[in-house]
N, C-alpha and C positions, 0 to 999 in steps of 0.2 A: 504494500499500500504506499502510495506517495502523496505527500501534501504539496500542492502548488500554491504559491503566494502570487496573486494576480492583481495588477493595478487596473482599476476600472475608472471610467470617467464618472465623476460625481454629478450625474444628470439622469433624468428618466430615460429608460431604454437601454442603458448600458448593460445591465445584468441580463435583460431579455436577449440582447444581441449575443452575449456570451453563451447563454444557454442554447440559443438556436445554432450557433456555430458547433457546439459540442454535440448536439443532437444530430445535426447533418453529417458529422464525422462518425456517428455511431459510438460516441463516448459517454458513459454514464458516470454521474457524480455519485460517490459512495457516501458523502457526508461533507459537512463544513459549514461555513457562514461568511458573512460580509459585514463590514461596518465602515463608518467614515470617521476621520479625524481631522482636526484643523491643520495638522502638519503634513499629513500623507494623502489627504483626499479619500477616496474609496478604495479599500483593500479587501480582497477576498481570499480565504483559505478554503480550498476544496480538496477532497480526498478522491484519488483515482486508483483504481486497480492497475491500469497501464499508464504510468506517468509520461512516458515517452510519446505515446499516441495522444494523450491529452495535451501535452505541451505543443506538439506540431499543430493540432487543431486550433489551440488558443492563439498561437503566434500568427498562424495563417490568417486569422480573422482580425489581426491587427492590435491584439492585446499584448501587454508586456508581462512576461512572467519574471517576478522579482526574485524568487528563490524556490528551490525544490528540496524537500527533506523526506527521509524515510520516517515512517511513523509507527508507533505502537498503538493498536486499537484495543481498548479494554472495556468491556461491558460491566457496568455496576449493577449489582442486585438491588433493585428498587425497594425491596422489602427489608433491607438491612442497612439502617442508618450508620453513617460514618465511614463508609467505604472510600469516598474521595479523599478524606483526610488520611486514612491509612495507607492508600496507594501513593498519594503525594508524599507522605513521609518516607516510604521505602525508597521512591525515586530520589528524593533529596539526600537521603543517607548514602545513596550509590553515586552522588555527585551529579545527578541529571538535572539540568535546568529546563523546566517546562516552559516552552515558548508559545504554544497555541493549545487551547483546550476547547 
C-alpha cells in the first residue's frame, strides 16, 4: 500500500477532476483524505494498492505528487477503547514518527 501526497488547486472541481482521472485510468482509492491549510493550499493523502499506476494517472492529469510513502494499515477494534493510544505508543517507542493518520 502506498500513500501519495497530492497538491490540489484550492477551488471547486479540483478533487472531482482528480477522481475522474483516477477512474478513467482504472485506479481505485483505498483510503485517505484531503484538507486545506493557509501555507500549503489543498493537500490530499490517498492510499493506493498500485502506487506507480496511481502516480502515472495523477501526473498525466496535471496534478503534482509531492511525496510517496509506504504505509502501515491497521484496523482498530471499535468495541475496544484505547487502541489508538496503545498503537501510537508502540510506534513511538520504536522511534516511528506518525506523519499521516
